[in-house]
C-alpha positions as CSV (number, residue, x, y, z in Angstrom):
1,M,0.0,0.0,0.0
2,K,2.9,2.4,0.8
3,A,4.3,1.8,-2.7
4,K,1.0,2.8,-4.2
5,I,0.8,6.0,-2.1
6,T,4.4,7.1,-2.9
7,N,4.0,6.3,-6.6
8,E,1.0,8.5,-6.9
9,N,2.7,11.4,-5.1
10,E,5.8,11.5,-7.2
11,G,4.2,13.7,-9.8
12,E,2.7,16.1,-7.3
13,T,4.5,19.2,-6.1
14,A,3.9,20.2,-2.6
15,S,3.1,23.9,-2.2
16,K,5.5,25.5,0.2
17,D,4.6,28.6,2.2
18,K,6.7,31.5,1.0
19,D,7.8,33.2,4.1
20,Q,7.9,36.9,3.2
21,D,11.1,38.6,4.2
22,L,10.8,40.3,7.6
23,S,14.5,40.7,8.0
24,F,14.2,44.4,7.6
25,F,12.0,44.6,10.7
26,D,14.5,42.4,12.6
27,E,16.9,45.4,12.6
28,I,14.3,47.7,14.1
29,R,13.7,47.8,17.9
30,V,10.2,47.5,19.2
31,E,9.9,51.1,20.4
32,D,11.5,52.8,17.3
33,P,9.4,55.9,16.4
34,R,9.4,55.0,12.7
35,V,7.7,51.6,13.1
36,A,4.2,52.9,12.3
37,E,5.4,54.6,9.1
38,F,7.3,51.4,8.0
39,C,4.3,49.2,8.7
40,A,2.1,51.5,6.6
41,K,4.5,51.4,3.7
42,T,4.8,47.6,3.8
43,T,1.1,46.8,4.5
44,E,1.9,45.2,7.8
45,P,-0.4,45.9,10.8
46,A,0.2,49.1,12.7
47,P,1.4,48.8,16.4
48,Y,-2.1,49.4,17.8
49,D,-3.5,46.6,15.6
50,I,-0.7,44.3,16.8
51,L,-1.5,45.2,20.4
52,L,-5.2,44.4,19.8
53,T,-4.3,41.1,18.2
54,C,-2.0,40.2,21.1
55,L,-4.7,41.1,23.7
56,Q,-7.4,39.2,21.7
57,R,-5.4,36.0,21.4
58,N,-4.2,36.0,25.0
59,F,-7.1,37.4,26.9
60,G,-10.1,38.3,24.7
61,L,-10.9,42.0,24.1
62,D,-14.0,41.9,26.2
63,D,-12.1,41.4,29.5
64,L,-9.7,44.3,29.1
65,Q,-10.2,48.1,29.0
66,I,-7.8,50.2,27.0
67,S,-7.8,53.8,28.1
68,Y,-6.2,56.8,26.4
69,Q,-5.4,60.2,27.7
70,G,-3.8,63.0,25.7
71,N,-2.3,66.2,27.2
72,N,-1.0,69.2,25.3
73,A,2.6,69.9,26.5
74,G,2.9,73.2,24.7
75,H,6.1,73.7,22.7
76,Q,7.2,70.1,23.5
77,G,4.4,68.6,21.5
78,N,1.8,66.3,23.0
79,E,1.9,63.7,25.8
80,F,-0.1,60.6,25.3
81,T,-0.9,58.0,28.0
82,M,-2.3,54.5,27.3
83,T,-3.3,52.0,30.0
84,V,-3.9,48.3,29.4
85,G,-4.5,46.2,32.5
86,K,-1.7,47.0,34.9
87,H,0.6,48.4,32.1
88,K,0.8,52.1,31.5
89,A,2.8,53.9,28.9
90,T,3.4,57.6,28.5
91,V,5.0,58.9,25.3
92,Q,5.9,62.3,23.7
93,C,4.2,62.6,20.3
94,K,3.2,64.9,17.4
95,N,-0.5,64.1,17.5
96,K,-3.0,61.7,18.9
97,R,-2.6,59.1,16.1
98,D,1.2,59.1,16.5
99,G,0.8,58.8,20.3
100,K,-1.6,55.9,20.0
101,Q,0.9,53.9,17.9
102,R,4.0,54.8,20.0
103,A,2.2,54.0,23.3
104,S,1.1,50.7,21.8
105,Q,4.7,49.9,21.0
106,A,5.7,50.7,24.6
107,I,3.0,48.4,26.0
108,L,3.9,45.6,23.6
109,Q,7.5,45.9,24.8
110,A,6.3,45.7,28.4
111,L,4.2,42.7,27.6
112,H,7.1,40.9,25.8
113,P,10.3,42.0,27.5
114,S,12.3,39.2,25.9
115,I,11.5,40.5,22.3
116,T,13.8,43.2,21.1
117,S,12.9,43.5,17.4
118,W,9.7,44.5,15.6
119,G,10.1,41.6,13.2
120,S,9.6,39.1,16.1
121,L,6.3,40.7,17.0
122,L,5.2,40.6,13.4
123,R,5.9,36.9,13.3
124,L,3.8,36.4,16.4
125,Y,0.9,38.7,15.6
126,G,1.3,40.0,12.0
127,N,-0.3,39.1,8.7
128,R,1.6,35.8,8.4
129,S,0.1,34.5,11.7
130,I,-3.4,35.3,10.5
131,K,-2.6,33.8,7.1
132,G,-1.4,30.6,8.8
133,F,-4.7,30.3,10.6
134,K,-6.7,30.6,7.4
135,E,-4.5,28.1,5.6
136,K,-5.0,25.6,8.4
137,K,-8.8,26.0,8.1
138,M,-8.6,25.4,4.3
139,E,-6.5,22.3,4.8
140,E,-9.1,20.9,7.3
141,Q,-11.9,21.5,4.7
142,E,-9.8,19.8,2.1
143,I,-9.4,16.7,4.3
144,T,-13.2,16.7,4.8
145,S,-13.8,16.8,1.1
146,L,-11.4,13.9,0.6
147,Q,-13.7,11.7,2.6
148,S,-16.2,11.7,-0.2
149,K,-13.8,9.9,-2.5
150,A,-14.0,6.7,-0.5
151,A,-15.0,3.5,-2.2
152,V,-16.9,0.7,-0.4
153,N,-14.7,-1.9,1.2
154,Q,-11.5,-0.4,-0.1
155,P,-8.9,2.0,1.4
156,N,-9.4,5.7,0.8
157,Y,-6.2,6.4,-1.1
158,A,-6.9,10.1,-1.3
159,I,-6.9,10.4,2.5
160,L,-3.9,8.1,2.8
161,N,-2.0,10.3,0.3
162,K,-2.8,13.4,2.3
163,L,-1.8,11.7,5.5
164,F,1.5,10.7,3.9
165,L,2.2,14.3,2.8
166,E,1.3,15.8,6.2
167,L,3.5,13.3,8.0
168,G,6.4,14.3,5.7
169,K,5.8,18.0,6.4
170,L,5.7,17.3,10.2
171,K,9.0,15.4,9.9
172,E,10.7,18.3,8.1
173,K,9.4,20.8,10.6
174,K,10.7,18.7,13.5
175,A,14.1,18.2,11.9
176,A,14.3,22.0,11.3
177,R,13.4,22.7,14.9
178,I,16.0,20.3,16.2
179,A,18.6,21.8,13.9
180,S,17.9,25.3,15.0
181,G,17.9,24.4,18.7
182,L,14.2,25.0,19.3
183,S,12.0,22.8,21.3
184,E,9.2,20.8,19.8
185,T,6.7,23.6,20.4
186,G,8.7,26.0,18.2
187,T,9.9,28.3,20.9
188,A,13.3,28.6,22.5
189,P,13.7,26.4,25.5
190,K,12.2,27.8,28.8
191,T,10.6,30.7,27.0
192,N,6.9,31.1,26.4
193,L,6.5,34.2,24.2
194,K,2.7,34.0,23.9
195,N,2.1,34.0,27.6
196,V,2.0,37.7,28.5
197,D,1.3,39.0,31.9
198,L,-1.4,41.6,32.3
């Protein structure tokens, strides 16, 4: 049976996810004032959107109150204060929009003290993380549709082929994690980046 599965798969090409290059953002620290501008130019989510995604994934938005307060500091510009849970950030800014983004960056830095670059936050909460969720959902629907190809009293080769492909992908991911020194969960040992303290 394995020979039949492997022979049918030789002609197929597995579609690999193209990881778009975030190395540019790896050079930018989390609290850099240019982050919002760079995100707008590269169609990445703004810092405030990343903060909302972080809070939604970890706590749900209904449980937390995000409060803003802006003060005019005269010649020095504006002062903007944002409070999320027990974290509070006050930043100097040009206007309210800029203050909201910069305060979001400061709170994200407080929530993730081990992360130093904006690229790491984009990998956790950016467009690629959302895209991965959608792709996973589509794969589940594809597997469900393969069930209809079953013949009576015979193995379902479509599902067996899919299983063979998925096990191959899993093996490659595990080998890559071991080679890079990451644990099986995909994070560095003794570090849980998605567990933030509010």
